[in-house]
HTML snippet that shows the backbone in 3Dmol.js (N, CA, C, O; Angstrom):
<script src="https://3Dmol.org/build/3Dmol-min.js"></script>
<div id="view" style="width:600px;height:400px;position:relative"></div>
<script>
const pdb = `
ATOM      1  N   PRO A   1      17.125  -5.102  -0.672  1.00  0.00           N
ATOM      2  CA  PRO A   1      17.579  -4.021  -1.626  1.00  0.00           C
ATOM      3  C   PRO A   1      16.370  -3.348  -1.954  1.00  0.00           C
ATOM      4  O   PRO A   1      16.341  -2.129  -2.123  1.00  0.00           O
ATOM      5  N   GLU A   2      15.174  -4.225  -2.072  1.00  0.00           N
ATOM      6  CA  GLU A   2      14.035  -3.426  -2.311  1.00  0.00           C
ATOM      7  C   GLU A   2      13.142  -2.239  -1.608  1.00  0.00           C
ATOM      8  O   GLU A   2      12.666  -1.217  -2.103  1.00  0.00           O
ATOM      9  N   GLY A   3      13.092  -2.779  -0.208  1.00  0.00           N
ATOM     10  CA  GLY A   3      12.837  -1.876   0.396  1.00  0.00           C
ATOM     11  C   GLY A   3      11.580  -2.408   1.261  1.00  0.00           C
ATOM     12  O   GLY A   3      11.101  -1.911   2.280  1.00  0.00           O
ATOM     13  N   SER A   4      11.148  -3.683   0.482  1.00  0.00           N
ATOM     14  CA  SER A   4       9.787  -3.903   1.102  1.00  0.00           C
ATOM     15  C   SER A   4       9.830  -5.267   0.043  1.00  0.00           C
ATOM     16  O   SER A   4      10.645  -5.456  -0.860  1.00  0.00           O
ATOM     17  N   ARG A   5       8.590  -6.225   0.487  1.00  0.00           N
ATOM     18  CA  ARG A   5       8.319  -7.283   0.203  1.00  0.00           C
ATOM     19  C   ARG A   5       7.532  -6.972  -1.566  1.00  0.00           C
ATOM     20  O   ARG A   5       6.961  -5.897  -1.750  1.00  0.00           O
ATOM     21  N   SER A   6       7.586  -7.709  -2.374  1.00  0.00           N
ATOM     22  CA  SER A   6       7.137  -7.361  -3.785  1.00  0.00           C
ATOM     23  C   SER A   6       6.008  -7.953  -3.983  1.00  0.00           C
ATOM     24  O   SER A   6       6.008  -9.184  -3.936  1.00  0.00           O
ATOM     25  N   ILE A   7       4.620  -7.158  -4.283  1.00  0.00           N
ATOM     26  CA  ILE A   7       3.198  -7.292  -4.434  1.00  0.00           C
ATOM     27  C   ILE A   7       3.220  -8.706  -5.410  1.00  0.00           C
ATOM     28  O   ILE A   7       2.297  -9.515  -5.320  1.00  0.00           O
ATOM     29  N   SER A   8       4.185  -8.883  -6.198  1.00  0.00           N
ATOM     30  CA  SER A   8       4.408 -10.027  -7.279  1.00  0.00           C
ATOM     31  C   SER A   8       5.375 -10.728  -7.286  1.00  0.00           C
ATOM     32  O   SER A   8       6.021 -10.578  -6.249  1.00  0.00           O
ATOM     33  N   GLN A   9       5.891 -11.588  -8.108  1.00  0.00           N
ATOM     34  CA  GLN A   9       7.551 -12.013  -8.084  1.00  0.00           C
ATOM     35  C   GLN A   9       8.287 -11.463  -8.518  1.00  0.00           C
ATOM     36  O   GLN A   9       9.467 -11.791  -8.397  1.00  0.00           O
ATOM     37  N   GLU A  10       7.837 -10.221  -9.321  1.00  0.00           N
ATOM     38  CA  GLU A  10       8.875  -9.600  -9.507  1.00  0.00           C
ATOM     39  C   GLU A  10       9.924  -8.836  -8.885  1.00  0.00           C
ATOM     40  O   GLU A  10       9.617  -8.503  -7.740  1.00  0.00           O
ATOM     41  N   MET A  11      11.191  -8.405  -9.301  1.00  0.00           N
ATOM     42  CA  MET A  11      11.994  -7.538  -8.454  1.00  0.00           C
ATOM     43  C   MET A  11      11.701  -6.393  -8.825  1.00  0.00           C
ATOM     44  O   MET A  11      11.536  -5.998  -9.979  1.00  0.00           O
ATOM     45  N   ALA A  12      11.605  -5.659  -7.584  1.00  0.00           N
ATOM     46  CA  ALA A  12      11.220  -4.010  -7.857  1.00  0.00           C
ATOM     47  C   ALA A  12      12.614  -3.433  -7.863  1.00  0.00           C
ATOM     48  O   ALA A  12      13.518  -4.197  -7.524  1.00  0.00           O
ATOM     49  N   ASP A  13      12.929  -2.162  -8.209  1.00  0.00           N
ATOM     50  CA  ASP A  13      13.785  -1.183  -7.881  1.00  0.00           C
ATOM     51  C   ASP A  13      14.372  -1.534  -6.938  1.00  0.00           C
ATOM     52  O   ASP A  13      13.810  -1.795  -5.874  1.00  0.00           O
ATOM     53  N   PHE A  14      15.908  -1.633  -7.171  1.00  0.00           N
ATOM     54  CA  PHE A  14      16.617  -1.318  -5.436  1.00  0.00           C
ATOM     55  C   PHE A  14      17.077   0.078  -4.881  1.00  0.00           C
ATOM     56  O   PHE A  14      17.516   0.971  -5.605  1.00  0.00           O
ATOM     57  N   LYS A  15      16.974   0.143  -3.921  1.00  0.00           N
ATOM     58  CA  LYS A  15      17.254   1.323  -3.176  1.00  0.00           C
ATOM     59  C   LYS A  15      18.598   1.539  -3.333  1.00  0.00           C
ATOM     60  O   LYS A  15      19.261   0.616  -3.805  1.00  0.00           O
ATOM     61  N   LYS A  16      19.151   2.592  -3.030  1.00  0.00           N
ATOM     62  CA  LYS A  16      21.009   2.888  -3.105  1.00  0.00           C
ATOM     63  C   LYS A  16      21.754   2.237  -1.982  1.00  0.00           C
ATOM     64  O   LYS A  16      22.974   2.072  -1.946  1.00  0.00           O
ATOM     65  N   GLY A  17      20.648   1.793  -0.822  1.00  0.00           N
ATOM     66  CA  GLY A  17      21.347   1.559   0.313  1.00  0.00           C
ATOM     67  C   GLY A  17      22.322   0.523   0.425  1.00  0.00           C
ATOM     68  O   GLY A  17      23.163   0.536   1.325  1.00  0.00           O
ATOM     69  N   ALA A  18      22.244  -0.551  -0.611  1.00  0.00           N
ATOM     70  CA  ALA A  18      23.542  -1.449  -0.828  1.00  0.00           C
ATOM     71  C   ALA A  18      24.403  -0.963  -1.612  1.00  0.00           C
ATOM     72  O   ALA A  18      25.480  -1.515  -1.386  1.00  0.00           O
ATOM     73  N   GLY A  19      24.505  -0.005  -2.640  1.00  0.00           N
ATOM     74  CA  GLY A  19      25.473   0.331  -3.031  1.00  0.00           C
ATOM     75  C   GLY A  19      26.443   1.537  -2.163  1.00  0.00           C
ATOM     76  O   GLY A  19      27.655   1.683  -2.327  1.00  0.00           O
ATOM     77  N   ILE A  20      25.477   2.433  -1.105  1.00  0.00           N
ATOM     78  CA  ILE A  20      26.298   3.472   0.278  1.00  0.00           C
ATOM     79  C   ILE A  20      27.105   2.354   0.985  1.00  0.00           C
ATOM     80  O   ILE A  20      28.308   2.492   1.207  1.00  0.00           O
ATOM     81  N   LEU A  21      26.320   1.094   1.381  1.00  0.00           N
ATOM     82  CA  LEU A  21      27.043   0.296   2.158  1.00  0.00           C
ATOM     83  C   LEU A  21      28.735  -0.226   1.426  1.00  0.00           C
ATOM     84  O   LEU A  21      29.800  -0.047   2.016  1.00  0.00           O
ATOM     85  N   VAL A  22      28.590  -0.907  -0.012  1.00  0.00           N
ATOM     86  CA  VAL A  22      29.595  -1.475  -0.519  1.00  0.00           C
ATOM     87  C   VAL A  22      30.864  -0.051  -0.799  1.00  0.00           C
ATOM     88  O   VAL A  22      32.094  -0.066  -0.740  1.00  0.00           O
ATOM     89  N   LYS A  23      29.879   1.072  -1.111  1.00  0.00           N
ATOM     90  CA  LYS A  23      31.181   1.927  -1.660  1.00  0.00           C
ATOM     91  C   LYS A  23      31.624   2.772  -0.249  1.00  0.00           C
ATOM     92  O   LYS A  23      32.674   3.398  -0.386  1.00  0.00           O
ATOM     93  N   GLU A  24      31.150   2.851   0.729  1.00  0.00           N
ATOM     94  CA  GLU A  24      31.384   3.770   1.948  1.00  0.00           C
ATOM     95  C   GLU A  24      32.119   2.843   2.516  1.00  0.00           C
ATOM     96  O   GLU A  24      33.144   3.389   2.923  1.00  0.00           O
ATOM     97  N   LEU A  25      32.122   1.503   2.797  1.00  0.00           N
ATOM     98  CA  LEU A  25      32.575   0.526   3.665  1.00  0.00           C
ATOM     99  C   LEU A  25      34.010  -0.437   3.016  1.00  0.00           C
ATOM    100  O   LEU A  25      34.895  -1.064   3.598  1.00  0.00           O
ATOM    101  N   ASN A  26      33.765  -0.228   1.784  1.00  0.00           N
ATOM    102  CA  ASN A  26      35.025  -0.775   0.737  1.00  0.00           C
ATOM    103  C   ASN A  26      34.842  -2.506   1.345  1.00  0.00           C
ATOM    104  O   ASN A  26      35.741  -3.295   1.637  1.00  0.00           O
ATOM    105  N   VAL A  27      33.453  -2.687   1.390  1.00  0.00           N
ATOM    106  CA  VAL A  27      33.524  -4.183   1.464  1.00  0.00           C
ATOM    107  C   VAL A  27      33.116  -4.768  -0.057  1.00  0.00           C
ATOM    108  O   VAL A  27      32.738  -4.107  -1.025  1.00  0.00           O
ATOM    109  N   PRO A  28      33.368  -6.627   0.071  1.00  0.00           N
ATOM    110  CA  PRO A  28      32.685  -7.384  -1.058  1.00  0.00           C
ATOM    111  C   PRO A  28      31.141  -7.282  -0.713  1.00  0.00           C
ATOM    112  O   PRO A  28      30.732  -6.785   0.336  1.00  0.00           O
ATOM    113  N   VAL A  29      30.359  -7.783  -1.666  1.00  0.00           N
ATOM    114  CA  VAL A  29      28.941  -8.060  -1.521  1.00  0.00           C
ATOM    115  C   VAL A  29      28.820  -9.620  -2.021  1.00  0.00           C
ATOM    116  O   VAL A  29      29.649 -10.020  -2.838  1.00  0.00           O
ATOM    117  N   ILE A  30      27.709 -10.584  -1.498  1.00  0.00           N
ATOM    118  CA  ILE A  30      27.625 -11.192  -2.381  1.00  0.00           C
ATOM    119  C   ILE A  30      26.005 -11.634  -2.545  1.00  0.00           C
ATOM    120  O   ILE A  30      25.163 -11.912  -1.692  1.00  0.00           O
ATOM    121  N   PRO A  31      25.945 -11.579  -3.928  1.00  0.00           N
ATOM    122  CA  PRO A  31      24.204 -11.438  -4.259  1.00  0.00           C
ATOM    123  C   PRO A  31      23.946 -12.488  -4.051  1.00  0.00           C
ATOM    124  O   PRO A  31      24.614 -13.492  -4.297  1.00  0.00           O
ATOM    125  N   VAL A  32      22.401 -12.353  -3.310  1.00  0.00           N
ATOM    126  CA  VAL A  32      21.348 -13.720  -2.943  1.00  0.00           C
ATOM    127  C   VAL A  32      20.179 -13.869  -3.519  1.00  0.00           C
ATOM    128  O   VAL A  32      19.532 -12.822  -3.553  1.00  0.00           O
ATOM    129  N   TYR A  33      19.674 -14.779  -3.982  1.00  0.00           N
ATOM    130  CA  TYR A  33      18.365 -14.831  -5.143  1.00  0.00           C
ATOM    131  C   TYR A  33      17.820 -15.599  -3.835  1.00  0.00           C
ATOM    132  O   TYR A  33      18.465 -16.505  -3.309  1.00  0.00           O
ATOM    133  N   ILE A  34      16.428 -15.102  -3.305  1.00  0.00           N
ATOM    134  CA  ILE A  34      15.603 -15.662  -2.342  1.00  0.00           C
ATOM    135  C   ILE A  34      14.404 -16.807  -3.386  1.00  0.00           C
ATOM    136  O   ILE A  34      13.433 -16.857  -2.631  1.00  0.00           O
ATOM    137  N   GLN A  35      14.197 -17.293  -4.091  1.00  0.00           N
ATOM    138  CA  GLN A  35      13.162 -18.291  -4.463  1.00  0.00           C
ATOM    139  C   GLN A  35      11.998 -18.998  -3.562  1.00  0.00           C
ATOM    140  O   GLN A  35      12.115 -19.867  -2.697  1.00  0.00           O
ATOM    141  N   GLY A  36      10.854 -18.341  -4.049  1.00  0.00           N
ATOM    142  CA  GLY A  36       9.719 -18.972  -3.071  1.00  0.00           C
ATOM    143  C   GLY A  36       9.064 -18.027  -2.332  1.00  0.00           C
ATOM    144  O   GLY A  36       7.860 -17.828  -2.166  1.00  0.00           O
ATOM    145  N   SER A  37      10.045 -17.469  -1.909  1.00  0.00           N
ATOM    146  CA  SER A  37       9.594 -16.494  -0.689  1.00  0.00           C
ATOM    147  C   SER A  37       8.708 -15.779  -0.712  1.00  0.00           C
ATOM    148  O   SER A  37       8.398 -15.243   0.352  1.00  0.00           O
ATOM    149  N   HIS A  38       8.048 -15.521  -1.753  1.00  0.00           N
ATOM    150  CA  HIS A  38       6.570 -14.726  -2.314  1.00  0.00           C
ATOM    151  C   HIS A  38       5.498 -15.582  -2.099  1.00  0.00           C
ATOM    152  O   HIS A  38       4.490 -15.130  -1.556  1.00  0.00           O
ATOM    153  N   PHE A  39       5.561 -16.890  -2.480  1.00  0.00           N
ATOM    154  CA  PHE A  39       4.230 -17.890  -1.672  1.00  0.00           C
ATOM    155  C   PHE A  39       4.576 -18.136  -0.294  1.00  0.00           C
ATOM    156  O   PHE A  39       3.673 -18.519   0.450  1.00  0.00           O
ATOM    157  N   SER A  40       5.808 -17.968   0.195  1.00  0.00           N
ATOM    158  CA  SER A  40       5.708 -18.663   1.844  1.00  0.00           C
ATOM    159  C   SER A  40       5.082 -17.314   2.455  1.00  0.00           C
ATOM    160  O   SER A  40       4.217 -17.553   3.297  1.00  0.00           O
ATOM    161  N   TRP A  41       5.321 -15.978   2.225  1.00  0.00           N
ATOM    162  CA  TRP A  41       5.303 -14.744   3.001  1.00  0.00           C
ATOM    163  C   TRP A  41       4.949 -13.981   1.804  1.00  0.00           C
ATOM    164  O   TRP A  41       5.824 -13.544   1.056  1.00  0.00           O
ATOM    165  N   PRO A  42       3.573 -13.785   1.573  1.00  0.00           N
ATOM    166  CA  PRO A  42       3.278 -12.770   0.293  1.00  0.00           C
ATOM    167  C   PRO A  42       2.961 -11.340   0.857  1.00  0.00           C
ATOM    168  O   PRO A  42       2.852 -11.435   2.079  1.00  0.00           O
ATOM    169  N   ARG A  43       2.847 -10.553   0.596  1.00  0.00           N
ATOM    170  CA  ARG A  43       2.969  -8.766   1.373  1.00  0.00           C
ATOM    171  C   ARG A  43       1.112  -9.120   1.253  1.00  0.00           C
ATOM    172  O   ARG A  43       0.414  -9.610   0.365  1.00  0.00           O
ATOM    173  N   GLY A  44       0.787  -8.503   2.830  1.00  0.00           N
ATOM    174  CA  GLY A  44      -0.540  -8.481   3.077  1.00  0.00           C
ATOM    175  C   GLY A  44      -0.570  -9.400   4.071  1.00  0.00           C
ATOM    176  O   GLY A  44      -1.082  -8.968   5.103  1.00  0.00           O
ATOM    177  N   ARG A  45      -0.042 -10.979   4.126  1.00  0.00           N
ATOM    178  CA  ARG A  45      -0.117 -11.771   5.037  1.00  0.00           C
ATOM    179  C   ARG A  45       0.484 -11.352   6.312  1.00  0.00           C
ATOM    180  O   ARG A  45       1.688 -11.121   6.200  1.00  0.00           O
ATOM    181  N   LYS A  46       0.050 -11.203   7.372  1.00  0.00           N
ATOM    182  CA  LYS A  46       0.690 -11.280   8.450  1.00  0.00           C
ATOM    183  C   LYS A  46       1.729 -12.691   8.816  1.00  0.00           C
ATOM    184  O   LYS A  46       2.696 -12.434   9.533  1.00  0.00           O
ATOM    185  N   LEU A  47       1.655 -13.347   8.609  1.00  0.00           N
ATOM    186  CA  LEU A  47       2.634 -14.724   9.334  1.00  0.00           C
ATOM    187  C   LEU A  47       2.875 -15.529   7.861  1.00  0.00           C
ATOM    188  O   LEU A  47       2.049 -15.483   6.949  1.00  0.00           O
ATOM    189  N   PRO A  48       4.019 -16.197   7.797  1.00  0.00           N
ATOM    190  CA  PRO A  48       4.297 -16.975   6.624  1.00  0.00           C
ATOM    191  C   PRO A  48       3.446 -18.175   6.941  1.00  0.00           C
ATOM    192  O   PRO A  48       2.693 -18.374   7.894  1.00  0.00           O
ATOM    193  N   ARG A  49       3.762 -18.945   5.877  1.00  0.00           N
ATOM    194  CA  ARG A  49       2.863 -20.240   5.483  1.00  0.00           C
ATOM    195  C   ARG A  49       4.389 -21.555   5.299  1.00  0.00           C
ATOM    196  O   ARG A  49       5.394 -21.332   4.624  1.00  0.00           O
ATOM    197  N   LEU A  50       4.243 -22.258   5.739  1.00  0.00           N
ATOM    198  CA  LEU A  50       4.984 -23.279   5.188  1.00  0.00           C
ATOM    199  C   LEU A  50       5.091 -23.760   3.638  1.00  0.00           C
ATOM    200  O   LEU A  50       4.153 -24.402   3.165  1.00  0.00           O
ATOM    201  N   CYS A  51       6.203 -23.461   2.865  1.00  0.00           N
ATOM    202  CA  CYS A  51       6.301 -23.622   1.756  1.00  0.00           C
ATOM    203  C   CYS A  51       7.783 -23.812   1.363  1.00  0.00           C
ATOM    204  O   CYS A  51       8.612 -23.565   2.238  1.00  0.00           O
ATOM    205  N   PRO A  52       8.244 -24.249   0.065  1.00  0.00           N
ATOM    206  CA  PRO A  52       9.564 -24.878  -0.436  1.00  0.00           C
ATOM    207  C   PRO A  52      10.192 -23.177  -0.595  1.00  0.00           C
ATOM    208  O   PRO A  52       9.480 -22.271  -1.028  1.00  0.00           O
ATOM    209  N   VAL A  53      11.402 -23.008  -0.229  1.00  0.00           N
ATOM    210  CA  VAL A  53      12.013 -21.826  -0.523  1.00  0.00           C
ATOM    211  C   VAL A  53      13.442 -22.415  -0.881  1.00  0.00           C
ATOM    212  O   VAL A  53      13.931 -23.446  -0.419  1.00  0.00           O
ATOM    213  N   LYS A  54      14.047 -21.490  -1.862  1.00  0.00           N
ATOM    214  CA  LYS A  54      15.773 -22.197  -2.342  1.00  0.00           C
ATOM    215  C   LYS A  54      15.938 -20.691  -2.212  1.00  0.00           C
ATOM    216  O   LYS A  54      15.236 -19.765  -2.618  1.00  0.00           O
ATOM    217  N   VAL A  55      17.451 -20.733  -1.297  1.00  0.00           N
ATOM    218  CA  VAL A  55      18.668 -19.316  -1.449  1.00  0.00           C
ATOM    219  C   VAL A  55      19.426 -20.060  -2.464  1.00  0.00           C
ATOM    220  O   VAL A  55      19.572 -21.282  -2.505  1.00  0.00           O
ATOM    221  N   ILE A  56      20.022 -18.933  -3.508  1.00  0.00           N
ATOM    222  CA  ILE A  56      20.785 -19.043  -4.305  1.00  0.00           C
ATOM    223  C   ILE A  56      21.866 -18.007  -3.751  1.00  0.00           C
ATOM    224  O   ILE A  56      21.557 -16.943  -3.215  1.00  0.00           O
ATOM    225  N   PHE A  57      23.320 -18.506  -3.971  1.00  0.00           N
ATOM    226  CA  PHE A  57      23.971 -17.416  -3.827  1.00  0.00           C
ATOM    227  C   PHE A  57      25.005 -17.344  -4.409  1.00  0.00           C
ATOM    228  O   PHE A  57      25.860 -18.223  -4.295  1.00  0.00           O
ATOM    229  N   GLY A  58      25.228 -15.796  -5.507  1.00  0.00           N
ATOM    230  CA  GLY A  58      26.386 -15.575  -6.516  1.00  0.00           C
ATOM    231  C   GLY A  58      27.737 -15.328  -6.037  1.00  0.00           C
ATOM    232  O   GLY A  58      27.994 -15.260  -4.835  1.00  0.00           O
ATOM    233  N   ARG A  59      28.532 -15.204  -6.880  1.00  0.00           N
ATOM    234  CA  ARG A  59      29.835 -15.447  -6.701  1.00  0.00           C
ATOM    235  C   ARG A  59      30.068 -13.998  -5.765  1.00  0.00           C
ATOM    236  O   ARG A  59      29.109 -13.315  -5.407  1.00  0.00           O
ATOM    237  N   MET A  60      31.286 -13.703  -5.484  1.00  0.00           N
ATOM    238  CA  MET A  60      31.504 -12.559  -4.385  1.00  0.00           C
ATOM    239  C   MET A  60      31.956 -11.381  -5.150  1.00  0.00           C
ATOM    240  O   MET A  60      32.929 -11.534  -5.889  1.00  0.00           O
ATOM    241  N   LEU A  61      31.282 -10.019  -5.064  1.00  0.00           N
ATOM    242  CA  LEU A  61      31.590  -9.026  -5.999  1.00  0.00           C
ATOM    243  C   LEU A  61      32.663  -8.223  -5.010  1.00  0.00           C
ATOM    244  O   LEU A  61      32.555  -8.237  -3.783  1.00  0.00           O
ATOM    245  N   LEU A  62      33.489  -7.671  -5.576  1.00  0.00           N
ATOM    246  CA  LEU A  62      34.321  -6.775  -5.001  1.00  0.00           C
ATOM    247  C   LEU A  62      34.211  -5.431  -5.021  1.00  0.00           C
ATOM    248  O   LEU A  62      33.655  -5.208  -6.096  1.00  0.00           O
ATOM    249  N   PRO A  63      34.392  -4.476  -4.521  1.00  0.00           N
ATOM    250  CA  PRO A  63      33.953  -3.285  -4.407  1.00  0.00           C
ATOM    251  C   PRO A  63      34.472  -2.732  -5.998  1.00  0.00           C
ATOM    252  O   PRO A  63      33.657  -2.329  -6.828  1.00  0.00           O
ATOM    253  N   ASP A  64      35.548  -2.774  -6.182  1.00  0.00           N
ATOM    254  CA  ASP A  64      36.236  -2.305  -7.291  1.00  0.00           C
ATOM    255  C   ASP A  64      35.466  -2.812  -8.636  1.00  0.00           C
ATOM    256  O   ASP A  64      35.531  -2.175  -9.687  1.00  0.00           O
ATOM    257  N   GLU A  65      34.872  -3.790  -8.521  1.00  0.00           N
ATOM    258  CA  GLU A  65      33.746  -4.507  -9.574  1.00  0.00           C
ATOM    259  C   GLU A  65      32.776  -3.678  -9.641  1.00  0.00           C
ATOM    260  O   GLU A  65      32.590  -3.510 -10.846  1.00  0.00           O
ATOM    261  N   LEU A  66      32.056  -3.067  -9.069  1.00  0.00           N
ATOM    262  CA  LEU A  66      31.132  -2.442  -8.977  1.00  0.00           C
ATOM    263  C   LEU A  66      30.888  -0.779  -9.019  1.00  0.00           C
ATOM    264  O   LEU A  66      30.142  -0.080  -8.334  1.00  0.00           O
ATOM    265  N   GLY A  67      31.777  -0.445 -10.052  1.00  0.00           N
ATOM    266  CA  GLY A  67      31.804   0.839 -10.353  1.00  0.00           C
ATOM    267  C   GLY A  67      32.129   2.153  -9.524  1.00  0.00           C
ATOM    268  O   GLY A  67      32.584   1.723  -8.464  1.00  0.00           O
ATOM    269  N   SER A  68      32.123   3.531  -9.476  1.00  0.00           N
ATOM    270  CA  SER A  68      32.476   4.209  -9.014  1.00  0.00           C
ATOM    271  C   SER A  68      31.712   5.050  -7.917  1.00  0.00           C
ATOM    272  O   SER A  68      32.183   5.699  -6.983  1.00  0.00           O
ATOM    273  N   ASP A  69      30.281   4.836  -8.330  1.00  0.00           N
ATOM    274  CA  ASP A  69      29.093   5.528  -7.709  1.00  0.00           C
ATOM    275  C   ASP A  69      28.640   4.679  -7.202  1.00  0.00           C
ATOM    276  O   ASP A  69      29.080   3.533  -7.292  1.00  0.00           O
ATOM    277  N   TYR A  70      27.220   5.156  -6.252  1.00  0.00           N
ATOM    278  CA  TYR A  70      26.361   4.263  -5.312  1.00  0.00           C
ATOM    279  C   TYR A  70      25.414   3.932  -6.598  1.00  0.00           C
ATOM    280  O   TYR A  70      25.258   2.717  -6.722  1.00  0.00           O
ATOM    281  N   GLU A  71      24.891   4.538  -7.369  1.00  0.00           N
ATOM    282  CA  GLU A  71      24.156   4.030  -8.190  1.00  0.00           C
ATOM    283  C   GLU A  71      24.530   2.907  -9.129  1.00  0.00           C
ATOM    284  O   GLU A  71      23.791   1.975  -9.449  1.00  0.00           O
ATOM    285  N   THR A  72      25.689   3.099  -9.504  1.00  0.00           N
ATOM    286  CA  THR A  72      26.246   1.793 -10.781  1.00  0.00           C
ATOM    287  C   THR A  72      26.530   0.567  -9.979  1.00  0.00           C
ATOM    288  O   THR A  72      26.625  -0.569 -10.443  1.00  0.00           O
ATOM    289  N   ALA A  73      26.662   0.926  -8.681  1.00  0.00           N
ATOM    290  CA  ALA A  73      26.780  -0.336  -7.925  1.00  0.00           C
ATOM    291  C   ALA A  73      25.573  -1.181  -7.496  1.00  0.00           C
ATOM    292  O   ALA A  73      25.642  -2.392  -7.289  1.00  0.00           O
ATOM    293  N   VAL A  74      24.560  -0.505  -7.392  1.00  0.00           N
ATOM    294  CA  VAL A  74      23.232  -0.907  -6.897  1.00  0.00           C
ATOM    295  C   VAL A  74      22.981  -1.650  -8.400  1.00  0.00           C
ATOM    296  O   VAL A  74      22.949  -2.880  -8.360  1.00  0.00           O
ATOM    297  N   LEU A  75      22.822  -1.086  -9.557  1.00  0.00           N
ATOM    298  CA  LEU A  75      22.650  -1.538 -10.994  1.00  0.00           C
ATOM    299  C   LEU A  75      23.187  -3.142 -10.921  1.00  0.00           C
ATOM    300  O   LEU A  75      22.540  -4.187 -10.993  1.00  0.00           O
ATOM    301  N   LYS A  76      24.654  -2.901 -10.747  1.00  0.00           N
ATOM    302  CA  LYS A  76      25.173  -4.132 -10.984  1.00  0.00           C
ATOM    303  C   LYS A  76      25.246  -5.351  -9.994  1.00  0.00           C
ATOM    304  O   LYS A  76      25.845  -6.410 -10.183  1.00  0.00           O
ATOM    305  N   ILE A  77      24.739  -5.091  -9.239  1.00  0.00           N
ATOM    306  CA  ILE A  77      24.511  -6.008  -7.914  1.00  0.00           C
ATOM    307  C   ILE A  77      22.857  -6.559  -8.485  1.00  0.00           C
ATOM    308  O   ILE A  77      22.580  -7.750  -8.620  1.00  0.00           O
ATOM    309  N   ARG A  78      22.103  -5.674  -8.705  1.00  0.00           N
ATOM    310  CA  ARG A  78      20.598  -6.155  -9.116  1.00  0.00           C
ATOM    311  C   ARG A  78      20.816  -7.042 -10.452  1.00  0.00           C
ATOM    312  O   ARG A  78      20.157  -8.080 -10.512  1.00  0.00           O
ATOM    313  N   ARG A  79      21.673  -6.735 -11.522  1.00  0.00           N
ATOM    314  CA  ARG A  79      21.991  -7.294 -12.427  1.00  0.00           C
ATOM    315  C   ARG A  79      22.262  -8.875 -12.251  1.00  0.00           C
ATOM    316  O   ARG A  79      21.719  -9.805 -12.848  1.00  0.00           O
ATOM    317  N   GLU A  80      23.209  -8.907 -11.307  1.00  0.00           N
ATOM    318  CA  GLU A  80      23.914 -10.320 -10.639  1.00  0.00           C
ATOM    319  C   GLU A  80      22.881 -10.645 -10.238  1.00  0.00           C
ATOM    320  O   GLU A  80      22.603 -11.640 -10.909  1.00  0.00           O
ATOM    321  N   ILE A  81      21.606 -10.346  -9.143  1.00  0.00           N
ATOM    322  CA  ILE A  81      20.830 -10.825  -8.791  1.00  0.00           C
ATOM    323  C   ILE A  81      19.832 -11.364  -9.740  1.00  0.00           C
ATOM    324  O   ILE A  81      19.521 -12.555  -9.728  1.00  0.00           O
ATOM    325  N   SER A  82      19.314 -10.482 -10.583  1.00  0.00           N
ATOM    326  CA  SER A  82      18.443 -11.024 -11.627  1.00  0.00           C
ATOM    327  C   SER A  82      18.757 -12.485 -12.610  1.00  0.00           C
ATOM    328  O   SER A  82      17.873 -13.212 -13.063  1.00  0.00           O
ATOM    329  N   ALA A  83      20.429 -12.702 -12.811  1.00  0.00           N
ATOM    330  CA  ALA A  83      20.745 -13.476 -13.170  1.00  0.00           C
ATOM    331  C   ALA A  83      20.488 -14.755 -12.502  1.00  0.00           C
ATOM    332  O   ALA A  83      20.155 -15.737 -13.165  1.00  0.00           O
ATOM    333  N   LEU A  84      20.662 -14.817 -10.864  1.00  0.00           N
ATOM    334  CA  LEU A  84      20.725 -15.885 -10.360  1.00  0.00           C
ATOM    335  C   LEU A  84      19.115 -16.453 -10.340  1.00  0.00           C
ATOM    336  O   LEU A  84      18.733 -17.615 -10.203  1.00  0.00           O
ATOM    337  N   SER A  85      18.201 -15.037 -10.552  1.00  0.00           N
ATOM    338  CA  SER A  85      16.531 -15.607 -10.325  1.00  0.00           C
ATOM    339  C   SER A  85      16.517 -16.404 -11.762  1.00  0.00           C
ATOM    340  O   SER A  85      15.402 -16.918 -11.856  1.00  0.00           O
ATOM    341  N   LEU A  86      17.214 -16.674 -12.779  1.00  0.00           N
ATOM    342  CA  LEU A  86      16.879 -17.128 -14.172  1.00  0.00           C
ATOM    343  C   LEU A  86      17.623 -18.833 -14.126  1.00  0.00           C
ATOM    344  O   LEU A  86      17.642 -19.618 -15.074  1.00  0.00           O
ATOM    345  N   LEU A  87      18.131 -19.045 -12.879  1.00  0.00           N
ATOM    346  CA  LEU A  87      18.335 -20.467 -12.557  1.00  0.00           C
ATOM    347  C   LEU A  87      17.742 -21.183 -12.644  1.00  0.00           C
ATOM    348  O   LEU A  87      16.643 -20.653 -12.806  1.00  0.00           O
ATOM    349  N   LYS A  88      17.580 -22.648 -12.666  1.00  0.00           N
ATOM    350  CA  LYS A  88      16.974 -23.547 -12.512  1.00  0.00           C
ATOM    351  C   LYS A  88      15.623 -23.565 -11.470  1.00  0.00           C
ATOM    352  O   LYS A  88      15.953 -23.599 -10.285  1.00  0.00           O
ATOM    353  N   GLU A  89      14.067 -23.547 -11.739  1.00  0.00           N
ATOM    354  CA  GLU A  89      13.151 -23.358 -10.811  1.00  0.00           C
ATOM    355  C   GLU A  89      13.035 -24.529  -9.965  1.00  0.00           C
ATOM    356  O   GLU A  89      13.840 -25.435 -10.188  1.00  0.00           O
ATOM    357  N   PHE A  90      12.101 -24.699  -8.944  1.00  0.00           N
ATOM    358  CA  PHE A  90      11.662 -25.956  -8.266  1.00  0.00           C
ATOM    359  C   PHE A  90      11.041 -26.988  -9.111  1.00  0.00           C
ATOM    360  O   PHE A  90      10.658 -28.046  -8.611  1.00  0.00           O
TER     361      PHE A  90
END
`;
const viewer = $3Dmol.createViewer("view");
viewer.addModel(pdb, "pdb");
viewer.setStyle({}, {cartoon: {color: "spectrum"}});
viewer.zoomTo();
viewer.render();
</script>
């Protein structure tokens, strides 16, 4: 949803594409946080390297829970993913 790989480990602002998909198609979304991807494939590197990666899935969010507009939906999705990022690290 950020549109590119991060230079740092921090999440960047999300583009509104995820919000458009959720609201226009009226589909649920499952927030996912990929922990360790910054080390396995940092920006500027052409190919990934072997490194532990952990994929953390959040609870399914229904379109009704995400507000009435794209921006609100994206903010709520980002908040959920941000909460997943605080879970136990490697």
